[in-house]
Backbone as CSV, one residue per row, in Angstrom:
resi,resn,N_x,N_y,N_z,CA_x,CA_y,CA_z,C_x,C_y,C_z
1,MET,0.847,-1.153,-0.143,-0.096,-0.103,0.105,0.727,1.227,0.094
2,ILE,0.591,2.211,-0.522,1.300,3.491,-1.029,0.613,4.755,-0.458
3,SER,1.175,5.140,0.433,0.151,6.317,1.092,0.429,7.804,0.416
4,ARG,-0.086,8.648,0.467,0.062,9.952,0.018,0.275,10.912,1.057
5,ILE,1.290,11.890,0.179,1.665,12.901,1.561,0.804,14.187,1.455
6,LYS,0.203,14.323,2.589,-0.677,15.624,2.783,0.382,16.821,3.249
7,ARG,-0.137,18.142,2.724,0.697,19.438,3.428,-0.204,19.729,4.543
8,VAL,0.482,20.442,5.470,-0.389,21.110,6.664,-0.076,22.712,6.483
9,PRO,-0.773,23.244,7.089,-0.435,24.775,7.141,0.838,24.851,8.020
10,LEU,1.506,25.851,7.742,2.622,26.114,8.372,2.425,26.521,10.123
11,LYS,1.812,27.108,10.229,1.234,27.854,11.198,0.333,27.021,12.117
12,GLU,-0.035,25.792,11.703,-0.722,24.878,12.473,0.559,23.881,13.204
13,VAL,1.808,24.188,12.664,2.832,23.332,12.977,4.031,24.307,14.133
14,TRP,4.267,25.770,13.679,4.677,26.295,14.219,3.947,27.660,14.491
15,ARG,3.222,27.762,15.601,2.101,29.062,15.272,3.032,30.335,15.504
16,HIS,4.236,30.574,16.131,4.423,31.701,15.930,6.349,31.590,15.089
17,GLU,6.549,32.613,14.191,7.706,32.546,13.583,8.928,32.437,14.099
18,ALA,9.017,33.724,15.271,10.321,33.903,15.779,10.410,32.652,17.098
19,TYR,9.289,32.706,17.636,9.449,31.586,18.653,9.322,30.314,19.005
20,ASP,8.690,30.164,18.110,8.148,28.505,17.442,9.340,28.028,16.596
21,PHE,9.165,28.620,15.218,10.058,28.005,14.251,11.662,28.603,14.113
22,SER,11.563,29.698,14.635,13.353,29.793,14.857,13.927,29.104,15.699
23,THR,13.321,28.776,16.869,13.872,27.919,17.891,13.726,26.483,17.619
24,TRP,12.883,26.042,16.656,13.093,24.540,16.143,14.523,24.606,15.360
25,LEU,14.346,25.198,14.343,15.449,25.468,13.239,16.725,25.656,13.927
26,ARG,16.744,26.252,14.882,18.056,26.216,15.994,18.694,24.811,16.174
27,ASP,17.518,24.234,16.666,17.901,22.815,17.313,17.548,21.724,16.370
28,ASN,17.580,22.093,15.207,17.612,21.326,13.758,18.355,21.612,12.622
29,ILE,19.207,22.718,12.960,19.791,23.309,11.576,20.582,22.357,10.681
30,ASP,20.626,21.160,10.892,20.992,20.145,9.940,19.965,20.115,8.996
31,VAL,19.033,20.110,8.725,18.135,20.182,7.859,18.212,21.233,6.777
32,VAL,18.984,22.491,7.187,19.221,23.442,6.375,20.578,22.890,5.678
33,SER,21.713,22.511,6.492,22.909,21.936,5.421,22.486,20.947,4.895
34,GLU,21.680,20.244,4.999,21.511,18.968,3.984,20.908,19.736,2.770
35,VAL,20.229,20.707,2.809,19.862,21.432,1.421,20.683,22.121,0.815
36,ILE,21.516,22.964,1.369,22.171,24.112,0.925,23.450,23.399,0.460
37,GLY,23.588,21.995,1.044,25.217,21.396,1.080,26.586,22.281,2.004
38,VAL,25.944,22.895,2.734,26.942,23.505,3.477,26.815,23.360,5.083
39,GLU,27.750,22.753,5.604,27.654,22.411,7.121,27.411,23.700,7.903
40,LEU,26.492,23.699,8.387,26.116,25.035,9.367,26.142,24.706,11.168
41,ILE,26.828,25.258,11.659,27.160,25.232,13.340,26.781,26.178,14.101
42,ASN,26.851,25.922,15.229,26.838,27.008,16.275,25.412,28.383,16.297
43,PRO,24.462,27.941,15.839,23.259,28.426,15.817,23.092,29.463,16.787
44,GLU,22.540,30.604,16.546,21.849,31.443,17.642,20.855,32.195,17.389
45,THR,19.717,32.283,18.289,18.464,32.949,17.676,18.386,34.399,18.244
46,GLU,17.552,35.113,17.472,17.283,36.627,18.189,18.367,37.428,18.264
47,GLN,19.566,37.155,17.307,21.101,38.089,17.521,20.540,39.607,17.170
48,LYS,20.936,40.563,17.967,20.596,42.147,17.459,21.356,42.643,16.559
49,ALA,20.486,43.465,15.131,21.241,43.925,14.341,20.705,45.684,14.154
50,GLY,21.272,46.358,15.258,20.701,47.822,15.203,19.281,47.534,16.091
51,ASP,18.212,48.129,15.312,16.906,47.888,16.041,15.923,46.609,15.606
52,PHE,16.902,45.743,15.023,16.155,44.582,14.494,16.873,43.486,15.346
53,ARG,16.092,42.345,15.206,16.789,40.915,15.689,16.997,39.987,14.411
54,ILE,18.091,39.461,14.175,17.891,38.358,13.342,17.119,37.158,14.098
55,ASP,16.568,36.349,12.936,15.952,35.123,13.267,17.274,34.037,13.814
56,LEU,18.129,33.664,12.838,19.397,32.742,12.884,20.288,33.558,12.579
57,LEU,21.539,33.145,13.706,22.978,33.671,13.177,23.606,32.394,13.497
58,VAL,24.424,31.733,11.985,25.154,30.734,11.936,26.639,30.809,11.544
59,GLU,27.315,29.924,12.084,28.725,29.800,11.305,28.861,28.784,10.205
60,ASP,29.586,28.520,9.136,30.019,27.549,8.344,31.631,27.250,9.141
61,ASN,31.755,25.763,8.483,33.289,25.411,9.111,34.460,26.342,9.254
62,ASP,34.092,27.172,8.562,35.250,27.941,8.088,35.140,29.266,9.182
63,GLY,34.425,29.040,10.097,34.200,30.243,11.039,33.334,31.745,10.533
64,SER,33.059,31.594,9.070,32.107,32.487,8.687,30.680,32.536,8.898
65,ILE,30.184,34.036,8.980,29.052,34.407,9.560,27.961,34.093,8.653
66,ILE,26.709,33.182,8.763,25.884,33.328,7.895,24.161,33.834,8.373
67,VAL,23.551,34.718,7.723,22.245,35.010,8.403,21.215,34.219,7.868
68,ILE,20.079,33.859,8.486,19.036,33.042,8.389,17.929,34.033,8.453
69,GLU,16.875,34.342,7.651,15.741,34.851,7.943,14.567,33.982,7.385
70,ASN,13.534,33.994,8.244,12.286,32.879,8.314,11.198,33.828,8.118
71,GLN,10.488,33.187,7.042,9.152,33.610,7.164,8.098,32.798,6.841
72,LEU,7.171,32.645,7.721,6.061,31.831,7.541,4.936,31.930,6.518
73,ASP,5.196,32.995,5.575,4.321,33.470,4.547,5.112,33.759,3.334
74,LYS,4.351,34.135,2.300,4.782,34.325,0.784,6.120,35.602,0.972
75,SER,6.951,35.575,0.559,7.986,36.118,0.666,7.406,37.799,0.415
76,ASP,8.054,38.632,1.014,7.671,40.201,0.717,8.948,41.154,0.924
77,HIS,8.420,42.043,0.483,9.773,43.215,0.293,10.256,43.559,1.743
78,ASP,9.473,43.660,2.765,10.193,43.833,4.282,11.103,43.197,4.350
79,HIS,10.802,41.756,4.204,11.854,40.500,4.884,13.037,40.725,3.604
80,LEU,12.808,41.071,2.618,13.917,41.228,1.650,15.016,42.176,2.269
81,GLY,14.097,43.071,2.595,15.001,44.179,3.216,16.113,44.020,4.332
82,LYS,15.157,43.109,5.469,15.525,42.855,6.547,17.030,41.867,6.394
83,ILE,16.864,41.019,5.615,18.050,40.013,5.119,19.363,40.692,4.645
84,LEU,19.001,41.812,4.056,20.123,42.731,3.329,20.844,43.499,4.631
85,VAL,19.808,44.010,5.322,20.551,45.092,6.343,20.998,43.715,7.750
86,TYR,20.424,42.608,7.686,21.618,42.067,8.623,22.768,41.477,7.994
87,LYS,22.806,41.358,6.897,23.711,40.535,6.258,25.005,41.589,6.211
88,THR,24.556,42.767,5.909,25.578,44.097,5.978,25.967,44.360,7.329
89,ALA,25.247,44.201,8.426,25.452,44.309,9.778,26.625,43.602,10.250
90,TYR,26.451,42.686,10.324,27.547,41.411,10.202,28.230,41.034,9.140
91,GLU,28.549,41.495,8.227,29.298,41.389,7.051,29.321,39.903,6.991
92,ALA,28.242,39.116,6.793,28.010,37.964,6.722,28.483,37.618,5.269
93,LYS,29.087,36.259,5.591,29.666,35.559,3.822,28.139,35.189,3.090
94,ALA,27.270,34.835,3.875,26.110,34.279,3.054,24.645,34.647,3.678
95,ALA,23.631,34.583,2.990,22.448,34.879,3.596,21.183,33.809,3.194
96,ILE,20.687,33.260,3.831,19.555,32.281,3.579,18.280,32.839,3.916
97,TRP,17.127,32.763,2.884,15.912,33.264,3.362,14.827,31.986,3.194
98,ILE,14.448,31.681,4.225,13.448,30.691,4.203,11.841,31.129,4.215
99,VAL,11.102,30.878,3.324,9.964,31.366,3.007,8.893,30.359,2.727
100,SER,7.589,30.426,2.966,6.484,29.259,2.164,6.425,29.452,0.978
101,GLU,6.487,30.494,0.375,6.265,30.500,-1.064,7.065,31.777,-1.915
102,ALA,7.841,31.798,-2.398,8.423,32.773,-3.372,7.673,33.366,-4.358
103,ARG,7.836,34.774,-4.200,7.328,35.626,-5.209,8.704,35.722,-6.576
104,ASN,7.964,35.694,-7.772,8.728,35.589,-8.975,10.068,36.924,-8.903
105,GLU,9.451,37.769,-8.837,10.322,39.196,-8.370,11.482,39.014,-7.355
106,HIS,11.162,38.281,-6.293,12.007,38.100,-5.379,13.222,36.869,-5.481
107,ILE,12.667,36.291,-6.474,13.464,35.104,-7.080,14.709,35.836,-7.969
108,LYS,14.218,36.731,-8.700,14.989,37.403,-9.486,16.231,38.398,-8.562
109,VAL,15.394,38.871,-7.884,16.418,39.977,-6.814,17.411,38.691,-6.510
110,ILE,17.264,37.619,-5.934,18.383,36.999,-5.150,19.083,36.195,-5.975
111,ASN,18.616,36.134,-7.433,19.313,35.825,-8.541,20.656,36.814,-8.919
112,TRP,20.035,37.801,-8.910,20.801,38.907,-9.204,22.015,39.268,-8.286
113,LEU,21.415,39.201,-6.866,22.659,39.213,-6.033,23.841,38.140,-6.208
114,ASN,23.025,36.843,-6.299,24.409,36.191,-6.782,25.041,36.453,-7.794
115,GLU,24.503,37.008,-8.797,25.379,37.318,-9.780,25.974,38.457,-9.816
116,SER,25.847,39.377,-9.003,26.163,40.853,-8.858,27.301,41.129,-7.961
117,THR,27.317,40.279,-6.869,28.042,40.368,-5.454,29.056,39.270,-5.208
118,ASP,29.800,39.566,-4.291,30.589,38.562,-3.671,30.058,37.582,-2.893
119,SER,29.016,37.706,-2.334,28.291,37.025,-1.362,27.503,35.836,-1.855
120,ASP,27.273,34.893,-0.942,26.209,33.661,-1.516,24.902,34.115,-0.944
121,PHE,24.148,33.951,-1.456,22.508,34.102,-1.208,21.437,32.738,-2.053
122,TYR,20.862,32.463,-0.587,20.045,31.188,-0.744,18.465,31.332,-0.485
123,MET,17.569,30.963,-1.226,16.363,30.948,-0.916,15.965,29.656,-0.971
124,LEU,14.888,29.266,0.147,14.611,27.914,0.184,13.062,27.978,0.687
125,LYS,12.529,27.202,0.042,10.977,26.897,0.101,10.503,26.161,1.398
126,LEU,9.722,26.166,2.099,9.399,25.672,3.548,8.071,25.148,3.484
127,GLU,7.691,23.768,3.778,6.615,23.367,3.491,6.610,22.209,4.746
128,ALA,5.174,21.962,5.408,5.190,21.135,6.314,4.173,19.643,5.807
129,ILE,4.670,18.768,5.738,3.816,17.612,5.178,3.826,16.390,6.466
130,LYS,2.933,15.507,6.070,2.469,14.541,6.888,2.170,12.978,5.770
131,ILE,2.388,11.958,6.227,1.777,10.781,5.870,0.736,10.162,6.260
132,ASP,-0.446,10.159,6.137,-1.398,9.406,6.735,-1.467,10.480,8.328
133,GLU,-1.672,9.799,9.332,-1.536,10.399,10.583,-0.289,10.696,11.092
134,SER,0.586,10.436,10.465,1.977,11.017,11.088,2.086,12.184,11.501
135,PRO,3.360,12.394,12.395,3.497,13.694,12.848,4.005,14.780,11.566
136,PRO,3.693,16.022,11.691,4.196,16.283,10.641,5.641,16.577,10.712
137,ALA,6.157,16.689,9.219,7.645,16.922,9.168,7.854,18.289,8.076
138,PRO,9.067,18.749,8.254,9.375,19.690,7.386,9.862,19.344,6.218
139,LEU,9.586,20.131,4.873,10.144,19.716,3.897,10.828,21.192,3.338
140,LEU,11.788,20.887,2.835,12.654,22.430,2.412,13.447,22.022,1.197
141,THR,12.883,22.885,0.421,13.246,23.012,-1.251,14.255,23.840,-1.565
142,LEU,15.273,23.740,-1.950,16.084,24.697,-2.818,15.699,25.381,-4.090
143,ILE,15.416,26.852,-3.905,14.755,27.447,-4.902,15.891,28.368,-5.593
144,VAL,17.097,28.873,-4.976,17.914,29.738,-5.359,19.429,29.294,-4.648
145,ALA,20.250,29.314,-5.361,21.840,28.902,-4.820,22.704,29.507,-5.698
146,PRO,23.803,30.222,-5.055,25.086,30.691,-6.019,25.437,29.419,-6.488
147,SER,26.474,30.036,-7.465,26.713,28.817,-8.493,28.094,29.667,-9.391
148,GLU,28.772,29.233,-9.876,30.043,29.589,-10.650,29.349,30.345,-11.799
149,GLU,28.521,29.635,-12.342,27.592,30.012,-13.658,27.118,31.477,-13.553
150,ALA,26.300,31.397,-12.306,26.040,33.002,-11.905,27.099,33.971,-11.645
151,ARG,27.971,33.434,-11.024,29.344,34.326,-11.065,29.535,34.871,-12.301
152,VAL,30.125,33.830,-13.248,30.335,34.222,-14.428,29.301,35.175,-15.347
153,ILE,28.118,34.890,-15.128,27.083,35.781,-15.887,27.212,37.022,-15.329
154,GLY,27.151,37.276,-13.956,27.337,38.684,-13.312,28.733,39.443,-13.747
155,ILE,29.708,38.732,-14.117,30.975,39.351,-14.460,30.905,39.965,-15.843
156,GLU,29.994,39.152,-16.782,29.781,39.639,-18.050,28.975,40.386,-18.214
157,LYS,27.794,40.629,-17.354,26.838,41.740,-17.492,27.669,43.010,-17.136
158,LYS,28.651,43.034,-16.070,29.220,44.241,-15.492,30.005,44.449,-16.844
159,GLU,30.679,43.698,-17.461,31.525,43.825,-18.423,30.726,44.586,-19.656
160,TRP,29.508,44.072,-19.888,28.736,44.694,-20.946,28.133,46.113,-20.636
161,ALA,28.064,46.055,-19.287,27.171,47.429,-18.823,28.350,48.540,-18.981
162,TYR,29.740,48.170,-18.546,30.691,49.156,-18.566,31.046,49.206,-20.203
163,ARG,30.888,48.340,-20.944,31.206,48.565,-22.484,30.201,49.650,-23.206
164,GLU,28.847,49.560,-22.538,27.936,50.270,-23.147,27.989,51.678,-22.756
165,ASN,28.316,51.864,-21.299,28.650,53.271,-20.778,29.850,53.853,-21.723
166,VAL,30.994,53.250,-21.694,32.085,53.724,-22.233,31.755,54.304,-24.015
167,ARG,30.851,53.254,-24.657,30.523,53.505,-26.044,29.508,54.851,-26.126
168,TYR,28.652,55.142,-24.905,27.968,56.346,-24.572,28.769,57.469,-24.606
169,ASP,29.951,57.496,-23.749,30.836,58.597,-23.699,31.437,58.796,-25.136
170,PHE,31.957,57.782,-25.399,32.581,57.959,-26.781,31.918,58.823,-28.068
171,TRP,30.278,58.103,-28.101,29.519,59.003,-29.140,29.272,60.281,-28.538
172,PHE,28.932,60.581,-27.581,28.847,62.000,-26.752,29.950,62.887,-27.223
173,GLN,31.073,62.544,-27.059,32.352,63.269,-27.196,32.468,63.561,-28.720
174,LEU,32.536,62.583,-29.652,32.241,62.438,-31.069,31.515,63.275,-31.604
175,LEU,29.983,63.237,-31.407,29.087,64.145,-31.965,29.154,65.645,-31.430
176,GLU,29.717,66.010,-30.076,30.080,67.339,-29.717,30.964,68.161,-30.376
177,GLY,32.256,67.174,-30.922,33.279,67.613,-31.571,32.830,67.843,-33.384
178,ALA,31.821,67.334,-33.757,31.359,67.128,-34.830,30.500,67.927,-35.268
179,ARG,29.899,68.612,-34.412,28.846,69.846,-34.634,29.305,71.117,-35.092
180,ASP,30.805,71.528,-34.835,31.283,72.569,-35.236,31.886,72.375,-36.829
181,LYS,31.870,71.058,-37.318,32.512,70.956,-38.585,31.241,70.079,-39.767
182,THR,30.346,69.769,-39.554,29.560,69.347,-40.061,28.088,69.220,-39.440
183,SER,27.123,69.209,-40.330,25.738,69.194,-39.720,25.127,67.833,-39.845
184,LEU,25.970,67.028,-40.483,25.414,65.520,-41.150,24.527,65.045,-40.060
185,HIS,25.011,64.800,-38.727,24.699,64.122,-37.635,24.437,65.030,-36.410
186,ALA,23.934,66.209,-36.885,23.624,67.057,-35.976,22.151,66.823,-34.915
187,LYS,21.335,66.127,-35.665,20.148,65.679,-34.794,20.364,64.505,-34.069
188,ILE,21.525,63.923,-34.096,21.647,62.465,-33.595,21.937,62.519,-32.090
189,SER,21.538,61.762,-31.417,21.678,61.817,-29.954,22.991,60.254,-29.692
190,PRO,23.897,60.742,-28.410,24.525,59.402,-28.385,23.995,58.197,-28.046
191,GLY,24.217,56.945,-28.543,23.382,55.699,-27.979,24.428,54.837,-27.197
192,LYS,24.280,53.563,-26.774,25.179,52.812,-26.246,25.828,51.623,-27.278
193,GLY,25.160,51.625,-28.531,25.495,50.848,-29.223,26.713,50.638,-30.287
194,SER,27.181,50.241,-31.112,28.624,50.066,-31.931,28.024,50.811,-33.205
195,TRP,27.062,51.126,-33.724,27.088,52.517,-34.337,25.978,53.358,-34.237
196,ILE,26.366,54.637,-34.770,25.309,55.495,-34.922,25.012,55.790,-36.585
197,ASN,23.926,56.826,-36.983,23.785,56.904,-38.215,22.902,58.093,-38.326
198,ALA,23.159,58.280,-39.762,22.252,59.423,-40.370,21.824,59.756,-41.531
199,SER,20.452,59.883,-41.938,20.032,59.780,-43.365,20.834,60.483,-44.455
200,ALA,21.102,59.490,-45.356,21.486,60.282,-46.466,20.475,60.698,-47.444
201,GLY,19.399,61.194,-47.103,18.441,61.657,-47.963,17.559,60.511,-48.855
202,ILE,17.933,59.329,-48.938,17.018,58.330,-49.547,16.540,57.268,-48.317
203,ASN,15.442,56.788,-48.368,14.992,55.854,-47.623,15.853,54.419,-47.671
204,GLY,16.582,54.177,-46.549,17.441,52.941,-46.611,18.861,53.101,-46.888
205,LEU,19.175,54.548,-47.057,20.712,54.707,-47.266,20.998,55.362,-46.015
206,SER,22.061,55.463,-45.222,22.620,56.263,-44.040,24.136,56.295,-44.185
207,TYR,24.438,57.355,-43.520,25.767,57.435,-43.207,26.041,57.345,-41.797
208,GLN,26.975,56.332,-41.617,27.155,55.552,-40.235,28.401,55.829,-39.791
209,TYR,28.541,56.193,-38.377,29.909,55.821,-37.589,30.052,54.473,-36.794
210,PHE,31.140,53.666,-37.160,31.106,52.396,-36.700,32.243,52.352,-35.719
211,LEU,31.950,51.649,-34.428,32.678,51.505,-33.548,33.228,50.179,-32.800
212,ARG,34.492,50.027,-32.753,34.692,48.405,-32.085,35.532,48.975,-31.229
213,LYS,35.912,47.649,-30.319,37.447,47.665,-29.271,38.444,48.359,-29.770
214,ASN,39.184,48.132,-30.772,40.051,48.894,-31.155,39.992,49.165,-32.851
215,GLU,39.008,49.347,-33.211,38.862,50.093,-34.447,37.552,50.608,-34.592
216,VAL,37.756,51.676,-35.685,36.656,52.423,-35.956,36.301,52.521,-37.182
217,ALA,35.232,52.975,-37.905,34.905,53.065,-39.415,34.003,54.088,-39.773
218,VAL,33.802,54.769,-40.831,32.899,55.634,-41.750,32.352,54.853,-42.871
219,GLY,31.098,55.199,-43.083,30.562,54.396,-44.171,29.291,54.884,-44.519
220,LEU,28.587,53.971,-45.687,27.215,54.285,-46.282,26.657,52.946,-46.179
221,TYR,25.802,52.916,-45.587,24.936,51.921,-45.494,23.932,51.696,-46.118
222,ILE,23.459,50.419,-46.998,22.280,50.153,-47.917,21.233,49.355,-47.431
223,ASP,20.356,49.608,-47.071,19.177,48.587,-46.743,17.719,49.233,-46.804
224,ARG,17.085,48.910,-47.955,15.644,49.649,-47.956,14.690,48.426,-47.397
225,GLY,15.474,47.595,-46.778,14.422,46.709,-45.813,13.788,45.403,-46.485
226,THR,12.694,44.763,-45.998,12.308,43.306,-46.587,12.333,43.354,-47.665
227,ASP,12.840,42.383,-48.429,12.276,42.054,-50.236,13.123,43.266,-50.970
228,SER,14.251,43.621,-50.375,14.766,44.628,-51.128,16.119,44.373,-51.487
229,GLU,16.443,43.160,-51.535,18.166,42.688,-51.749,18.167,43.220,-53.140
230,ASP,17.513,42.873,-54.085,17.774,43.362,-55.447,18.190,44.949,-55.672
231,PHE,16.941,45.561,-54.952,16.997,46.985,-54.782,18.379,47.640,-54.279
232,ASN,18.554,46.590,-53.470,19.949,47.566,-52.344,21.243,47.263,-53.549
233,LYS,21.304,46.096,-54.223,22.094,45.786,-55.193,22.276,46.523,-56.227
234,GLN,21.034,47.179,-56.751,21.241,48.019,-57.847,21.736,49.309,-57.554
235,ILE,21.354,49.973,-56.175,22.022,50.811,-55.660,23.619,50.982,-55.583
236,PHE,23.891,49.741,-54.908,25.397,49.340,-54.749,25.798,49.790,-56.014
237,ASP,25.693,48.678,-57.126,26.210,48.593,-58.230,26.430,49.773,-59.056
238,TYR,25.360,50.787,-58.870,25.500,52.154,-59.334,26.807,52.767,-58.886
239,LEU,26.956,52.726,-57.501,27.739,53.373,-56.974,29.349,52.652,-57.299
240,LEU,29.101,51.678,-56.937,30.465,50.585,-57.694,30.673,51.166,-59.298
241,ASN,30.053,51.194,-60.083,30.344,51.768,-61.193,31.278,53.377,-61.551
242,ASN,30.710,53.918,-60.197,31.256,55.020,-60.090,32.572,55.099,-59.067
243,LYS,33.063,53.878,-58.761,34.125,53.834,-57.762,35.310,54.392,-58.049
244,SER,35.887,54.498,-59.124,37.033,55.547,-59.516,36.931,56.888,-58.964
245,LYS,35.603,57.283,-59.482,35.856,58.959,-59.145,35.233,59.123,-57.958
246,ILE,34.597,58.218,-57.053,34.397,58.606,-55.756,35.692,58.135,-54.721
247,GLU,36.391,57.262,-55.174,37.870,56.960,-54.434,38.646,58.086,-54.513
248,GLU,38.531,58.644,-56.012,39.890,60.056,-56.423,39.064,60.895,-55.105
249,GLU,37.934,61.408,-55.271,37.137,62.400,-54.415,37.594,62.216,-53.089
250,PHE,37.177,60.970,-52.665,37.681,60.873,-51.180,39.398,60.959,-50.820
251,GLY,39.957,60.450,-51.785,41.170,60.606,-51.471,41.975,59.295,-51.119
252,GLU,41.322,58.227,-51.119,41.959,57.239,-50.677,41.142,55.688,-51.069
253,ASP,41.230,54.498,-51.053,40.552,53.312,-51.457,39.424,53.218,-50.479
254,LEU,38.495,52.684,-50.629,37.229,52.274,-49.912,37.253,50.744,-49.842
255,GLU,36.315,50.499,-48.832,36.033,49.001,-48.890,34.621,48.870,-49.311
256,TRP,34.347,47.956,-50.228,33.069,47.736,-50.850,32.556,46.473,-50.644
257,PHE,31.238,46.500,-49.762,30.989,45.005,-49.302,29.498,44.702,-49.849
258,GLN,29.642,43.805,-50.645,28.505,42.895,-50.893,28.342,41.829,-50.983
259,VAL,27.920,40.988,-49.440,27.956,39.826,-48.773,26.847,39.067,-49.635
260,GLU,27.169,37.883,-49.749,26.548,36.911,-50.519,25.529,36.497,-49.493
261,GLY,24.011,36.480,-49.705,23.178,36.083,-48.701,22.794,36.799,-47.908
262,THR,23.196,37.846,-47.849,22.863,39.116,-47.000,22.223,40.260,-47.511
263,ARG,21.354,41.024,-47.157,20.322,41.809,-47.802,21.013,43.083,-48.058
264,HIS,21.855,43.564,-46.616,22.377,45.130,-46.972,23.856,45.140,-47.706
265,CYS,24.201,46.342,-48.127,25.776,46.605,-48.751,26.390,47.714,-48.003
266,ARG,27.479,47.508,-47.959,28.179,48.811,-47.331,29.280,49.006,-48.154
267,ILE,29.613,50.582,-48.153,31.059,51.221,-48.588,31.616,51.740,-47.329
268,THR,32.629,51.149,-46.713,33.366,51.834,-45.890,35.054,52.155,-45.754
269,LYS,35.353,53.003,-44.614,36.691,53.296,-44.530,37.279,52.868,-43.123
270,THR,38.012,52.191,-43.088,38.427,51.810,-41.484,39.559,52.097,-40.994
271,SER,39.876,52.626,-39.925,41.241,52.574,-39.057,41.471,51.615,-37.948
272,THR,42.330,51.344,-38.003,43.046,50.427,-36.700,43.608,51.040,-36.039
273,LYS,43.640,52.081,-35.771,44.394,52.980,-34.684,44.064,53.118,-33.348
274,GLY,42.747,52.586,-33.219,42.072,52.566,-31.764,40.615,52.691,-31.972
275,GLY,39.887,52.542,-30.889,38.527,52.123,-30.922,38.166,52.473,-29.283
276,TRP,36.870,51.846,-28.701,36.341,52.561,-27.672,37.305,52.108,-26.379
277,MET,38.058,51.204,-26.519,38.997,50.787,-25.424,40.218,51.691,-25.076
278,ASP,40.497,52.312,-26.422,41.966,53.149,-26.205,41.505,54.924,-25.803
279,GLN,41.068,54.768,-25.061,40.653,56.464,-24.349,41.465,57.257,-24.270
280,GLU,42.631,57.176,-24.039,43.852,57.958,-24.187,43.790,58.340,-26.010
281,GLU,43.456,57.739,-26.562,43.441,58.270,-28.250,42.400,58.660,-28.708
282,TRP,40.847,58.895,-27.873,39.823,59.455,-28.409,40.076,60.308,-29.409
283,ASP,40.748,61.311,-28.833,40.605,62.712,-29.637,41.240,62.601,-30.900
284,ALA,42.207,61.765,-31.166,42.634,61.562,-32.427,41.777,60.685,-33.191
285,ILE,41.344,59.594,-32.616,40.242,58.873,-33.156,38.985,59.675,-33.729
286,HIS,38.485,60.562,-32.852,37.328,61.520,-32.968,37.790,62.250,-34.428
287,ASP,38.902,63.096,-34.213,39.187,63.707,-35.734,39.446,62.863,-36.935
288,TRP,39.699,61.636,-36.887,40.014,60.816,-38.030,38.587,60.605,-38.654
289,MET,37.843,60.303,-37.725,36.388,59.779,-38.129,35.460,60.977,-38.822
290,ILE,35.721,62.129,-38.132,34.684,63.334,-38.395,35.195,63.980,-39.892
291,GLU,36.726,63.850,-40.126,37.310,64.260,-41.253,36.932,63.303,-42.317
292,SER,36.885,61.986,-42.047,36.687,61.045,-43.086,35.334,60.743,-43.397
293,MET,34.476,61.282,-42.469,33.053,61.230,-42.999,32.619,62.595,-43.585
294,ILE,33.029,63.475,-43.238,33.224,64.848,-44.137,33.842,64.443,-45.920
295,ARG,34.616,63.874,-45.751,35.150,63.495,-47.514,34.372,62.518,-47.821
296,LEU,33.735,61.293,-47.089,33.047,60.336,-47.969,31.632,61.084,-48.070
297,HIS,31.004,61.849,-47.380,29.817,62.498,-47.777,30.243,63.195,-48.796
298,LYS,31.121,64.235,-49.367,31.509,64.927,-50.168,31.492,64.138,-51.412
299,ALA,32.430,62.976,-51.175,32.468,61.859,-52.393,31.202,61.261,-52.879
300,LEU,30.416,61.033,-51.937,29.422,60.089,-52.745,28.087,61.175,-52.812
301,ASN,27.866,62.167,-52.329,26.749,63.080,-52.159,26.653,63.257,-53.560
302,PRO,27.267,63.649,-54.786,26.734,63.789,-56.184,25.960,62.535,-56.596
303,PHE,26.246,61.598,-56.247,26.058,60.101,-56.998,24.476,59.861,-56.213
304,ILE,24.360,60.280,-54.816,23.198,60.006,-54.191,22.131,61.051,-54.598
305,ASN,22.670,62.153,-55.161,21.652,63.000,-55.595,20.997,62.651,-56.636
306,GLU,21.931,62.077,-57.635,21.701,61.485,-59.119,20.591,60.693,-58.703
307,LEU,20.628,59.682,-57.584,20.030,58.516,-57.314,18.470,58.958,-57.014
308,LYS,18.257,59.952,-56.459,17.223,60.617,-55.795,16.311,60.837,-57.036
309,ARG,16.828,61.310,-58.136,16.124,61.788,-59.275,15.754,60.672,-60.151
310,THR,16.165,59.599,-59.618,15.926,58.716,-60.625,14.760,57.535,-59.564
311,LEU,15.327,57.122,-58.505,14.221,56.593,-57.705,12.545,56.945,-57.827
């Protein structure tokens, strides 16, 4: 015969969170150790943290402090705030939040903390169960735990955020320097991406600045949208047929890209003298980009004007 598990309301088992459950957990701290895979020792209840009292303060085998916050209800902002206060007050290595039910937004926060800090955060779900008429027993389920993958994700997110902020600064300074020399990108705001563009006066044609880690480029980007591959090619071929005149006016060779299987086409000039990582060279890089964009616009503009009359 196989019996069924029955769930019992938590407050029928532990009537008071602090006096009943925290005391029980202090005397049975091994149940948490088993779930998180860390041996916890020397549990103490109701330790002070300023005007607050921590449900449980424990140590691991290295003597590092870990705080535990219990909640016999659905997770809420108040208890989330408390566990952060307690962890900070005791400079704890880790924090464990035990709840009856975890809200999605709080799960996301605990995951974010594991990704973004050097501390360990755990979130456990507590249930009380019994089989037939047996005494109730605790069932702890691990919801969130720190991991090396989370740490790597956190590092990658920080690096990406740093990259976006640096690129924004790069574009801001470039556009500020360009305003006195050309009106081409005068109405464009700085962004955090790897390129910014301004219309060339024809739908789907734009003058673009490109930015990478250690190189930059200026160019004309041709893409008139879905199902426009043939039209893009016609425009590109028209400009390519005038390649010698365009490059003569520009003063240097240009890079002509029409990649098989892609919709867009590009005409660019690239510099490998530095990119967003080379902040000490930004002034020189900006000067090159602005001057090259002015020359590119001058070289292409007569042919783009001709296209305007025929499209």
